BATI-467668 format. One record per residue (C-alpha): chain; x, y, z. Coordinates in nm, 2 decimals. Layout:
<dovexs>
 kette      x      y      z
     A      X      Y      Z
...
</dovexs>
This chain:
<dovexs>
 kette      x      y      z
     A   0.00   0.00   0.00
     A   0.14   0.34  -0.09
     A   0.25   0.57   0.19
     A  -0.01   0.82   0.30
     A   0.01   1.14   0.50
     A   0.04   1.10   0.88
     A  -0.29   1.28   0.93
     A  -0.46   0.97   0.78
     A  -0.24   0.72   0.96
     A  -0.36   0.67   1.31
     A  -0.10   0.41   1.39
     A   0.18   0.64   1.30
     A   0.03   0.92   1.50
     A   0.05   0.72   1.82
     A   0.43   0.72   1.78
     A   0.46   1.10   1.78
     A   0.60   1.27   2.08
     A   0.39   1.58   2.02
     A   0.04   1.51   1.90
     A  -0.09   1.64   1.57
     A  -0.28   1.97   1.61
     A  -0.03   2.13   1.85
     A   0.19   2.27   1.57
     A  -0.03   2.24   1.27
     A  -0.40   2.26   1.17
     A  -0.54   1.92   1.26
     A  -0.80   1.79   1.19
     A  -0.85   2.00   0.88
     A  -1.12   2.04   0.62
     A  -0.88   1.90   0.37
     A  -0.85   1.58   0.57
     A  -1.23   1.55   0.57
     A  -1.26   1.61   0.20
     A  -0.99   1.36   0.11
     A  -1.14   1.09   0.34
     A  -1.48   1.12   0.16
     A  -1.32   1.09  -0.18
     A  -1.14   0.78  -0.07
     A  -1.46   0.64   0.08
     A  -1.63   0.70  -0.26
     A  -1.36   0.52  -0.45
     A  -1.21   0.82  -0.62
     A  -0.86   0.76  -0.77
     A  -0.79   1.08  -0.96
     A  -0.87   1.45  -0.92
     A  -0.84   1.70  -1.21
     A  -0.77   2.07  -1.17
     A  -0.55   2.37  -1.12
     A  -0.42   2.44  -0.77
     A  -0.42   2.78  -0.60
     A  -0.36   2.95  -0.27
     A  -0.72   2.94  -0.14
     A  -0.74   2.56  -0.20
     A  -0.40   2.41  -0.11
     A  -0.55   2.28   0.22
     A  -0.76   2.03   0.04
     A  -0.57   1.98  -0.28
     A  -0.26   1.87  -0.08
     A  -0.47   1.65   0.14
     A  -0.62   1.48  -0.17
     A  -0.27   1.39  -0.29
     A  -0.15   1.29   0.06
     A  -0.43   1.03   0.09
     A  -0.31   0.86  -0.23
     A  -0.54   1.02  -0.49
     A  -0.35   1.12  -0.81
     A  -0.36   1.49  -0.91
     A  -0.37   1.57  -1.28
     A  -0.28   1.94  -1.31
     A  -0.37   2.15  -1.61
     A  -0.29   2.49  -1.74
     A  -0.65   2.60  -1.77
     A  -0.94   2.49  -1.54
     A  -1.19   2.43  -1.82
     A  -0.97   2.16  -1.97
     A  -0.95   1.99  -1.63
     A  -1.33   1.98  -1.62
     A  -1.35   1.85  -1.98
     A  -1.10   1.58  -1.88
     A  -1.32   1.48  -1.59
     A  -1.61   1.47  -1.82
     A  -1.43   1.24  -2.06
     A  -1.31   1.02  -1.77
     A  -1.65   0.97  -1.62
     A  -1.81   0.90  -1.96
     A  -1.56   0.62  -2.02
     A  -1.55   0.47  -1.67
     A  -1.91   0.55  -1.55
     A  -1.75   0.66  -1.22
     A  -1.80   1.01  -1.07
     A  -1.51   1.25  -1.13
     A  -1.36   1.51  -0.91
     A  -1.24   1.86  -1.01
     A  -1.08   2.15  -0.83
     A  -1.03   2.52  -0.89
     A  -0.93   2.82  -0.68
     A  -1.15   3.11  -0.60
     A  -1.22   3.38  -0.86
     A  -1.04   3.31  -1.19
     A  -1.02   2.93  -1.12
     A  -1.39   2.87  -1.07
     A  -1.48   3.13  -1.34
     A  -1.26   2.95  -1.59
     A  -1.44   2.63  -1.51
     A  -1.79   2.76  -1.58
     A  -1.82   2.68  -1.95
     A  -1.70   2.32  -1.90
     A  -1.93   2.28  -1.60
     A  -2.22   2.39  -1.82
     A  -2.13   2.13  -2.07
     A  -2.11   1.86  -1.79
     A  -2.46   1.97  -1.68
     A  -2.60   1.93  -2.03
     A  -2.42   1.59  -2.08
     A  -2.55   1.46  -1.74
     A  -2.19   1.40  -1.63
     A  -2.15   1.32  -1.25
     A  -1.87   1.56  -1.15
     A  -1.80   1.68  -0.79
     A  -1.64   2.03  -0.82
     A  -1.44   2.16  -0.53
     A  -1.41   2.54  -0.56
     A  -1.23   2.79  -0.35
     A  -1.41   3.07  -0.17
     A  -1.34   3.41  -0.02
     A  -1.39   3.52   0.34
     A  -1.76   3.60   0.40
     A  -1.67   3.92   0.59
     A  -1.60   4.09   0.26
     A  -1.89   3.96   0.06
     A  -2.02   4.20  -0.21
     A  -1.75   4.47  -0.14
     A  -1.55   4.36  -0.45
     A  -1.23   4.48  -0.29
     A  -1.08   4.15  -0.15
     A  -0.85   3.94  -0.36
     A  -1.02   3.72  -0.62
     A  -1.37   3.78  -0.50
     A  -1.63   3.54  -0.63
     A  -1.90   3.33  -0.48
     A  -1.89   3.03  -0.71
     A  -2.18   2.86  -0.52
     A  -2.40   3.13  -0.66
     A  -2.30   3.12  -1.03
     A  -2.27   2.74  -1.04
     A  -2.63   2.72  -0.93
     A  -2.73   2.76  -1.29
     A  -2.52   2.46  -1.42
     A  -2.53   2.21  -1.14
     A  -2.78   1.98  -0.97
     A  -2.67   2.13  -0.64
     A  -2.43   2.41  -0.55
     A  -2.34   2.46  -0.18
     A  -2.13   2.72   0.00
     A  -1.97   2.55   0.30
     A  -1.88   2.74   0.62
     A  -1.84   2.48   0.90
     A  -1.59   2.19   0.91
     A  -1.84   1.96   1.08
     A  -2.08   1.98   0.79
     A  -1.83   1.88   0.52
     A  -1.85   1.50   0.53
     A  -2.23   1.50   0.53
     A  -2.25   1.75   0.25
     A  -2.01   1.56   0.03
     A  -2.17   1.22   0.09
     A  -2.49   1.38  -0.02
     A  -2.32   1.54  -0.31
     A  -2.21   1.20  -0.45
     A  -2.56   1.07  -0.42
     A  -2.71   1.37  -0.59
     A  -2.45   1.37  -0.88
     A  -2.50   1.00  -0.95
     A  -2.88   0.99  -0.93
     A  -3.06   1.03  -1.26
     A  -3.07   1.28  -1.42
     A  -2.71   1.28  -1.33
     A  -2.50   1.59  -1.33
     A  -2.24   1.80  -1.16
     A  -2.24   1.92  -0.79
     A  -2.03   2.21  -0.67
     A  -1.90   2.28  -0.32
     A  -1.75   2.62  -0.24
     A  -1.49   2.55   0.04
     A  -1.40   2.90   0.14
     A  -1.12   3.01   0.36
     A  -1.36   3.07   0.65
     A  -1.43   2.70   0.65
     A  -1.07   2.59   0.58
     A  -0.91   2.81   0.85
     A  -1.15   2.71   1.12
     A  -1.03   2.48   1.40
     A  -1.25   2.18   1.52
     A  -1.27   2.34   1.86
     A  -1.50   2.60   1.72
     A  -1.78   2.35   1.77
     A  -1.76   2.41   2.14
     A  -1.87   2.77   2.07
     A  -2.14   2.69   1.83
     A  -2.51   2.60   1.90
     A  -2.44   2.50   2.25
     A  -2.17   2.26   2.15
     A  -2.45   2.02   2.03
     A  -2.28   1.92   1.70
     A  -2.05   1.61   1.69
     A  -1.73   1.62   1.48
     A  -1.92   1.52   1.17
     A  -2.28   1.62   1.20
     A  -2.54   1.40   1.02
     A  -2.27   1.19   0.87
     A  -2.26   0.81   0.87
     A  -1.94   0.64   0.74
     A  -2.01   0.42   0.44
     A  -2.38   0.49   0.48
     A  -2.48   0.23   0.22
     A  -2.22  -0.02   0.35
     A  -2.05  -0.21   0.06
     A  -2.27  -0.02  -0.19
     A  -2.16   0.33  -0.08
     A  -1.96   0.41  -0.39
     A  -2.22   0.28  -0.64
     A  -2.53   0.46  -0.78
     A  -2.88   0.39  -0.64
     A  -3.09   0.19  -0.88
     A  -3.45   0.10  -0.92
     A  -3.69  -0.06  -1.17
     A  -4.01   0.03  -1.35
     A  -4.38  -0.03  -1.25
     A  -4.45  -0.40  -1.34
     A  -4.79  -0.30  -1.48
     A  -4.62  -0.05  -1.72
     A  -4.36  -0.32  -1.81
     A  -4.65  -0.55  -1.90
     A  -4.82  -0.29  -2.11
     A  -4.50  -0.19  -2.29
     A  -4.42  -0.56  -2.37
     A  -4.76  -0.62  -2.51
     A  -4.74  -0.31  -2.74
     A  -4.39  -0.40  -2.86
     A  -4.52  -0.75  -2.95
     A  -4.81  -0.61  -3.14
     A  -4.60  -0.35  -3.34
     A  -4.52  -0.44  -3.70
     A  -4.25  -0.18  -3.78
     A  -4.10  -0.06  -3.45
     A  -3.77   0.12  -3.42
     A  -3.53   0.18  -3.12
     A  -3.32   0.48  -3.04
     A  -3.05   0.43  -2.78
     A  -2.95   0.75  -2.60
     A  -2.68   0.83  -2.34
     A  -2.82   0.64  -2.04
     A  -2.77   0.28  -2.17
     A  -2.40   0.35  -2.15
     A  -2.42   0.53  -1.82
     A  -2.62   0.24  -1.67
     A  -2.40  -0.03  -1.84
     A  -2.71  -0.19  -1.99
     A  -2.54  -0.33  -2.30
     A  -2.61  -0.71  -2.23
     A  -2.97  -0.65  -2.14
     A  -3.02  -0.42  -2.45
     A  -2.86  -0.67  -2.68
     A  -3.09  -0.95  -2.55
     A  -3.39  -0.72  -2.60
     A  -3.29  -0.65  -2.96
     A  -3.23  -1.02  -3.02
     A  -3.56  -1.12  -2.86
     A  -3.77  -0.87  -3.05
     A  -3.57  -0.83  -3.37
     A  -3.63  -0.46  -3.37
     A  -3.38  -0.24  -3.56
     A  -3.20   0.03  -3.37
     A  -2.98   0.34  -3.40
     A  -2.76   0.50  -3.14
     A  -2.68   0.86  -3.03
     A  -2.37   1.02  -2.88
     A  -2.26   0.83  -2.57
     A  -2.51   0.56  -2.64
     A  -2.33   0.46  -2.96
     A  -2.22   0.10  -2.91
     A  -2.42   0.05  -2.60
     A  -2.50  -0.24  -2.83
     A  -2.22  -0.29  -3.08
     A  -2.27  -0.11  -3.41
     A  -2.16  -0.43  -3.58
     A  -2.49  -0.59  -3.46
     A  -2.69  -0.69  -3.77
     A  -2.99  -0.49  -3.66
     A  -2.80  -0.17  -3.61
     A  -2.90   0.11  -3.86
     A  -2.70   0.43  -3.89
     A  -2.95   0.71  -3.86
     A  -3.30   0.64  -3.98
     A  -3.40   0.45  -4.30
     A  -3.55   0.65  -4.58
     A  -3.89   0.49  -4.50
     A  -3.90   0.62  -4.14
     A  -4.25   0.74  -4.21
     A  -4.36   0.38  -4.19
     A  -4.26   0.34  -3.82
     A  -4.56   0.23  -3.61
     A  -4.38   0.24  -3.27
     A  -4.08   0.44  -3.15
     A  -3.88   0.32  -2.85
     A  -3.64   0.59  -2.72
     A  -3.43   0.44  -2.44
     A  -3.25   0.68  -2.21
     A  -3.26   0.95  -2.48
     A  -3.27   1.32  -2.44
     A  -3.54   1.40  -2.70
     A  -3.49   1.76  -2.79
     A  -3.35   2.00  -3.05
     A  -3.15   1.74  -3.25
     A  -3.46   1.52  -3.27
     A  -3.70   1.79  -3.38
     A  -3.87   1.75  -3.04
     A  -4.01   1.42  -3.17
     A  -4.20   1.59  -3.46
     A  -4.35   1.32  -3.68
     A  -4.29   1.04  -3.44
     A  -4.55   0.76  -3.41
     A  -4.69   0.63  -3.08
     A  -4.40   0.56  -2.85
     A  -4.28   0.35  -2.55
     A  -4.06   0.58  -2.34
     A  -3.79   0.40  -2.14
     A  -3.63   0.67  -1.92
     A  -3.39   0.68  -1.63
     A  -3.61   0.94  -1.44
     A  -3.93   1.13  -1.48
     A  -3.74   1.43  -1.62
     A  -3.65   1.22  -1.93
     A  -4.02   1.13  -1.99
     A  -4.11   1.39  -2.26
     A  -4.46   1.53  -2.26
     A  -4.45   1.62  -2.64
     A  -4.44   1.25  -2.73
     A  -4.76   1.04  -2.79
     A  -4.68   0.78  -2.53
     A  -4.83   0.43  -2.50
     A  -4.63   0.34  -2.19
     A  -4.34   0.49  -1.99
     A  -4.09   0.28  -1.80
     A  -3.89   0.48  -1.55
     A  -3.59   0.34  -1.38
     A  -3.23   0.24  -1.42
     A  -3.19   0.12  -1.78
     A  -3.02  -0.21  -1.69
     A  -3.28  -0.30  -1.44
     A  -3.57  -0.19  -1.66
     A  -3.45  -0.38  -1.96
     A  -3.40  -0.69  -1.75
     A  -3.76  -0.66  -1.63
     A  -3.88  -0.61  -1.99
     A  -3.69  -0.91  -2.12
     A  -3.82  -1.13  -1.85
     A  -4.18  -1.02  -1.93
     A  -4.13  -1.08  -2.30
     A  -4.00  -1.43  -2.25
     A  -4.27  -1.52  -1.98
     A  -4.55  -1.41  -2.21
     A  -4.41  -1.56  -2.54
     A  -4.37  -1.21  -2.69
     A  -4.04  -1.33  -2.83
     A  -4.23  -1.54  -3.08
     A  -4.23  -1.28  -3.35
     A  -4.43  -1.30  -3.67
     A  -4.34  -1.28  -4.03
     A  -4.41  -0.91  -4.07
     A  -4.15  -0.82  -3.80
     A  -3.90  -1.05  -3.96
     A  -3.96  -0.89  -4.30
     A  -3.92  -0.54  -4.14
     A  -3.59  -0.64  -3.98
     A  -3.46  -0.77  -4.31
     A  -3.57  -0.46  -4.49
     A  -3.38  -0.24  -4.24
     A  -3.07  -0.46  -4.27
     A  -3.08  -0.41  -4.65
     A  -3.12  -0.03  -4.60
     A  -2.82  -0.02  -4.37
     A  -2.61  -0.22  -4.62
     A  -2.71   0.01  -4.91
     A  -2.64   0.32  -4.70
     A  -2.29   0.20  -4.61
     A  -2.22   0.13  -4.98
     A  -2.35   0.47  -5.09
     A  -2.15   0.65  -4.82
     A  -1.83   0.47  -4.93
     A  -1.89   0.56  -5.29
     A  -1.96   0.92  -5.21
     A  -1.64   0.95  -5.00
     A  -1.42   0.80  -5.27
     A  -1.58   1.04  -5.53
     A  -1.38   1.31  -5.36
     A  -1.07   1.10  -5.30
     A  -0.72   1.14  -5.45
     A  -0.84   1.10  -5.81
     A  -1.08   1.39  -5.79
     A  -0.93   1.67  -6.01
     A  -0.95   1.93  -5.72
     A  -0.77   1.70  -5.47
     A  -0.52   1.58  -5.72
     A  -0.41   1.93  -5.79
     A  -0.45   2.11  -5.46
     A  -0.29   2.05  -5.12
     A  -0.62   2.03  -4.93
     A  -0.83   1.74  -4.80
     A  -1.21   1.67  -4.83
     A  -1.39   1.60  -4.50
     A  -1.59   1.32  -4.65
     A  -1.29   1.13  -4.78
     A  -1.11   1.16  -4.45
     A  -1.42   1.03  -4.27
     A  -1.42   0.71  -4.48
     A  -1.04   0.66  -4.43
     A  -1.08   0.71  -4.05
     A  -1.35   0.44  -4.05
     A  -1.14   0.20  -4.25
     A  -0.82   0.24  -4.04
     A  -1.01   0.22  -3.71
     A  -1.16  -0.11  -3.82
     A  -0.84  -0.25  -3.97
     A  -0.62  -0.18  -3.68
     A  -0.86  -0.19  -3.38
     A  -1.18  -0.35  -3.48
     A  -1.36  -0.02  -3.45
     A  -1.28   0.00  -3.08
     A  -1.12   0.35  -3.10
     A  -1.29   0.61  -2.88
     A  -1.35   0.95  -3.05
     A  -1.41   1.30  -2.93
     A  -1.61   1.52  -3.17
     A  -1.49   1.88  -3.15
     A  -1.46   2.03  -3.50
     A  -1.79   2.17  -3.61
     A  -1.75   2.11  -3.99
     A  -1.60   1.77  -3.94
     A  -1.88   1.67  -3.71
     A  -2.13   1.67  -3.99
     A  -1.92   1.46  -4.22
     A  -1.77   1.21  -3.98
     A  -2.08   1.10  -3.78
     A  -2.23   0.86  -4.04
     A  -1.89   0.71  -4.11
     A  -1.78   0.63  -3.75
     A  -1.84   0.28  -3.63
     A  -1.81   0.19  -3.26
     A  -1.79  -0.14  -3.07
     A  -1.74  -0.02  -2.71
     A  -1.99   0.18  -2.50
     A  -1.89   0.53  -2.41
     A  -1.69   0.57  -2.73
     A  -1.85   0.87  -2.89
     A  -1.77   1.17  -2.67
     A  -1.92   1.51  -2.77
     A  -2.01   1.85  -2.64
     A  -2.37   1.72  -2.61
     A  -2.63   2.01  -2.64
     A  -2.36   2.26  -2.54
     A  -2.23   2.24  -2.90
     A  -1.91   2.42  -2.81
     A  -1.55   2.37  -2.91
     A  -1.22   2.31  -2.73
     A  -1.35   2.03  -2.52
     A  -1.17   1.76  -2.72
     A  -0.83   1.83  -2.57
     A  -0.93   1.76  -2.22
     A  -1.19   1.49  -2.30
     A  -0.92   1.29  -2.47
     A  -0.69   1.31  -2.17
     A  -0.96   1.20  -1.93
     A  -1.09   0.93  -2.15
     A  -0.74   0.79  -2.22
     A  -0.65   0.78  -1.85
     A  -0.99   0.61  -1.78
     A  -0.91   0.35  -2.04
     A  -0.57   0.29  -1.90
     A  -0.71   0.25  -1.55
     A  -0.93  -0.02  -1.71
     A  -0.63  -0.19  -1.88
     A  -0.67  -0.06  -2.24
     A  -0.42   0.14  -2.44
     A  -0.62   0.15  -2.77
     A  -0.54   0.50  -2.90
     A  -0.80   0.78  -2.86
     A  -0.89   1.00  -3.16
     A  -0.97   1.36  -3.08
     A  -1.12   1.53  -3.39
     A  -1.03   1.89  -3.32
     A  -1.11   2.20  -3.53
     A  -0.85   2.48  -3.56
     A  -1.07   2.71  -3.34
     A  -1.09   2.45  -3.07
     A  -0.72   2.42  -3.08
     A  -0.68   2.79  -3.04
     A  -0.91   2.77  -2.74
     A  -0.76   2.47  -2.56
     A  -0.45   2.34  -2.74
     A  -0.18   2.43  -2.50
     A  -0.30   2.17  -2.25
     A  -0.20   1.90  -2.48
     A   0.12   1.92  -2.28
     A  -0.06   1.72  -2.01
     A  -0.11   1.44  -2.26
     A   0.25   1.46  -2.35
     A   0.36   1.45  -1.98
     A   0.18   1.12  -1.92
     A   0.26   0.97  -2.27
     A  -0.11   0.92  -2.34
     A  -0.21   0.73  -2.65
     A  -0.40   1.02  -2.82
     A  -0.41   1.13  -3.18
     A  -0.52   1.49  -3.20
     A  -0.64   1.53  -3.56
     A  -0.71   1.89  -3.64
     A  -0.94   1.97  -3.93
     A  -0.78   2.31  -4.01
     A  -0.99   2.53  -4.23
     A  -0.85   2.85  -4.08
     A  -1.12   3.00  -3.88
     A  -1.47   2.99  -3.72
     A  -1.65   2.80  -4.00
     A  -1.49   3.02  -4.27
     A  -1.66   2.81  -4.53
     A  -1.99   2.99  -4.44
     A  -1.86   3.30  -4.62
     A  -1.93   3.13  -4.96
     A  -2.30   3.10  -4.91
     A  -2.36   3.41  -4.69
     A  -2.07   3.66  -4.70
     A  -1.89   3.63  -5.03
     A  -1.54   3.49  -5.09
     A  -1.38   3.81  -4.95
     A  -1.62   3.85  -4.66
     A  -1.77   4.11  -4.89
     A  -2.09   4.20  -4.71
     A  -1.90   4.30  -4.39
     A  -1.79   4.66  -4.33
     A  -1.50   4.79  -4.54
     A  -1.27   4.76  -4.24
     A  -1.33   4.38  -4.22
     A  -1.32   4.27  -4.58
     A  -1.04   4.04  -4.68
     A  -0.74   4.23  -4.81
     A  -0.84   4.57  -4.69
     A  -0.61   4.75  -4.46
     A  -0.69   4.85  -4.10
     A  -0.43   5.03  -3.90
     A  -0.17   4.92  -4.15
     A  -0.26   4.55  -4.13
     A  -0.41   4.35  -4.41
     A  -0.75   4.22  -4.30
     A  -0.87   3.85  -4.31
     A  -1.24   3.89  -4.25
     A  -1.34   3.64  -3.98
     A  -1.06   3.39  -4.03
     A  -0.69   3.32  -3.97
     A  -0.40   3.20  -4.18
     A  -0.42   2.85  -4.31
     A  -0.05   2.84  -4.24
     A  -0.11   2.82  -3.87
     A   0.12   2.52  -3.80
     A  -0.04   2.33  -3.52
     A   0.19   2.04  -3.59
     A   0.48   2.25  -3.47
     A   0.33   2.24  -3.12
     A   0.50   1.90  -3.09
     A   0.83   2.08  -3.07
     A   0.69   2.33  -2.81
     A   0.58   2.04  -2.59
     A   0.90   1.83  -2.64
     A   1.04   1.92  -2.31
     A   0.75   1.73  -2.14
     A   0.80   1.41  -2.33
     A   0.77   1.26  -2.68
     A   0.51   1.41  -2.92
     A   0.48   1.37  -3.30
     A   0.37   1.65  -3.52
     A   0.24   1.58  -3.88
     A   0.13   1.81  -4.16
     A  -0.13   1.63  -4.37
     A  -0.25   1.79  -4.69
     A  -0.24   1.52  -4.96
     A  -0.53   1.27  -4.98
     A  -0.32   0.99  -5.13
     A  -0.09   1.00  -4.82
     A  -0.35   1.03  -4.55
     A  -0.43   0.66  -4.48
     A  -0.06   0.58  -4.41
     A  -0.02   0.89  -4.21
     A  -0.31   0.80  -3.98
     A  -0.17   0.45  -3.94
     A   0.17   0.60  -3.85
     A   0.00   0.83  -3.60
     A  -0.18   0.54  -3.43
     A   0.14   0.34  -3.41
     A   0.33   0.63  -3.25
     A   0.04   0.71  -3.00
     A   0.00   0.35  -2.89
     A   0.38   0.29  -2.82
     A   0.52   0.64  -2.75
     A   0.28   0.93  -2.69
     A   0.05   1.19  -2.84
     A   0.04   1.29  -3.20
     A  -0.08   1.62  -3.35
     A  -0.20   1.59  -3.71
     A  -0.25   1.93  -3.87
     A  -0.49   1.85  -4.16
     A  -0.54   2.13  -4.41
     A  -0.90   2.11  -4.52
     A  -1.09   2.23  -4.82
     A  -1.24   2.56  -4.70
     A  -1.52   2.54  -4.97
     A  -1.70   2.27  -4.76
     A  -1.94   2.34  -4.48
     A  -2.15   2.15  -4.23
     A  -2.48   2.11  -4.41
     A  -2.66   2.29  -4.14
     A  -2.49   2.61  -4.26
     A  -2.71   2.60  -4.57
     A  -3.01   2.46  -4.40
     A  -3.32   2.63  -4.25
     A  -3.17   2.73  -3.91
     A  -2.88   2.92  -4.06
     A  -3.11   3.07  -4.32
     A  -3.29   3.23  -4.03
     A  -2.97   3.34  -3.87
     A  -2.87   3.52  -4.20
     A  -3.22   3.64  -4.28
     A  -3.10   4.00  -4.22
     A  -2.86   4.01  -4.52
     A  -3.01   4.20  -4.82
     A  -3.11   3.96  -5.09
     A  -2.91   4.14  -5.36
     A  -2.59   4.10  -5.15
     A  -2.63   3.73  -5.10
     A  -2.39   3.49  -5.28
     A  -2.55   3.23  -5.50
     A  -2.56   2.95  -5.25
     A  -2.71   3.17  -4.99
     A  -2.99   3.27  -5.23
     A  -3.06   2.91  -5.30
     A  -3.09   2.83  -4.92
     A  -3.31   3.13  -4.84
     A  -3.54   3.06  -5.15
     A  -3.58   2.70  -5.05
     A  -3.63   2.73  -4.67
     A  -3.79   3.07  -4.60
     A  -4.03   3.11  -4.89
     A  -4.32   3.07  -4.64
     A  -4.18   3.37  -4.44
     A  -4.08   3.59  -4.73
     A  -4.37   3.56  -4.98
     A  -4.18   3.74  -5.26
     A  -3.94   3.45  -5.28
     A  -4.22   3.24  -5.43
     A  -4.20   3.46  -5.75
     A  -3.85   3.33  -5.81
     A  -3.78   3.01  -6.00
     A  -3.70   2.70  -5.78
     A  -3.35   2.71  -5.63
     A  -3.26   2.38  -5.46
     A  -3.03   2.39  -5.16
     A  -2.67   2.32  -5.27
     A  -2.48   2.00  -5.19
     A  -2.25   2.08  -4.90
     A  -2.00   1.81  -5.02
     A  -1.95   1.98  -5.35
     A  -1.66   2.24  -5.38
     A  -1.75   2.57  -5.54
     A  -1.71   2.66  -5.90
     A  -1.55   2.99  -6.02
     A  -1.87   3.11  -6.18
     A  -2.05   3.10  -5.85
     A  -1.85   3.37  -5.69
     A  -1.96   3.65  -5.93
     A  -1.62   3.82  -5.86
     A  -1.28   3.68  -5.79
     A  -1.15   3.60  -5.44
     A  -0.85   3.81  -5.33
     A  -0.64   3.51  -5.23
     A  -0.54   3.20  -5.43
     A  -0.63   2.96  -5.15
     A  -1.00   3.04  -5.18
     A  -1.02   2.99  -5.55
     A  -1.20   2.70  -5.71
</dovexs>
């Protein structure tokens, strides 16, 4: 057993000539915090230390919990998010008062939206100077974290810490799961235990309302429960009667480790399924009944079965869905805008076991010919879709005239190659973080996963920069579980500008991570072609590409394509081995990716700077939502593709558009042609 601090070693304390507490603060709040983390089975804490929090950060280390220290607090929280999504264990983060907790806010908001169980330990100022805004690093993080946590508590008394934190782990790991924040301010940290003698008549014991290991051997595990048996019976009967049902697996099948029960359910019922985000590969995507996305004949569904799914914006709030069976981890995940035959509420693993037993008991696994025909039809649809996607990707491969002549890469072709290499080398067991916005649209249909918790995203936050930290947390979580399969972090260049310097943490620990940067030189600069013009022409004169402002040539809303992210490998070299690669030729990319995985697996992180074709956009950019976002631009100033999008999507809002001839939305995979511009770009890189 590793050596621990003497404050945790009662046997060693008995040998001291002068007892602890005579020349140092003992017992301390830090000791109490560390003991609860140990009781809950925590092995790692993620964060950035600072003066207000050394009391408990040091104690966490001295009890044997590993500290992973970052340069920026948001990346520490993103790492904790990646770790908990891979291990299904609650994660612990820390940040000091003021800038430390403030820097954590964006990542905490994402953790809240992704239902990630994180315990955040924040520093706090002295209460005496509240709201004066003249003490050092003033902030009350318990107040601002209220908006992005399940519970946010300001702590003042040492004797309340263990009870609060025990409750915090229960709250964080109970569905809907999510982060919990504790503000451990200096008033609490600097208070001696003897203060109890002067508080409330000395009624309080050393740890008020705290029971050690309150759930005995189950203390460190989530509380689980099942569904109403009558609802289970009703659901099983409806599932048996359905002719063309379809399943969507959301995040909670992975959180609840319900893979075996779900696979049995699919096999018993022969119902096709698709998967979302963290739920991808809750049942392996190599299963014969897996269907990527929906089949083209989705309007024929007669029963929808969302399982642990957050049905919201990205599902059109269930618009057009048939009657449904909702299987949810908690009542908050039972959606009132769905026509619901039955709702089963409980831990996914427990509920699916109940449902399977009911199906077998009643003979509902004796499916009829219509269900079998439906299953075969969906299998055929999946096979045809895979073939079509492969052909589409290779259309824009190395033999395409544009990619033969230019040193740029097509997102779709890269997506297909990533799929092929992941399957060839690792049987599609590579975990992936989705960070680049443009790449996210192209890559999602191509990725194939075989391990639960493999598709790690920003969830509904839809931010960028999370992929650096998520990769670190996920890789360490995998290594704790005995796996060194490389992790692929699909970064965009803006996400790298946001968070890239903390790759040094991955380098320090020689983590098997490939950071693949889809570099198109800006915040979705491809959107200028449909909405702004090739030189950002609709912006003010001071912001148009090539115009001077204060003696500097402007770049619109983008940066230089020559930003050499691969050179960061040299910057980080003092921390350990790191390989930088410049990738701009499609015919070389497959071997470069294999080389990157080999280096990551055996040596350490890789930074692949992939120069992308800026003509290409996420298809949402030319869809109805972005058309609304750009509805303010005068029609006559719109580029051709923008006119097509507005004419197609907003004709009901702007009646005059109906007088124009039909203008179909452009293909987001197709590079632009010179005649579309109407006038030449001012830089050769942007030309067709």
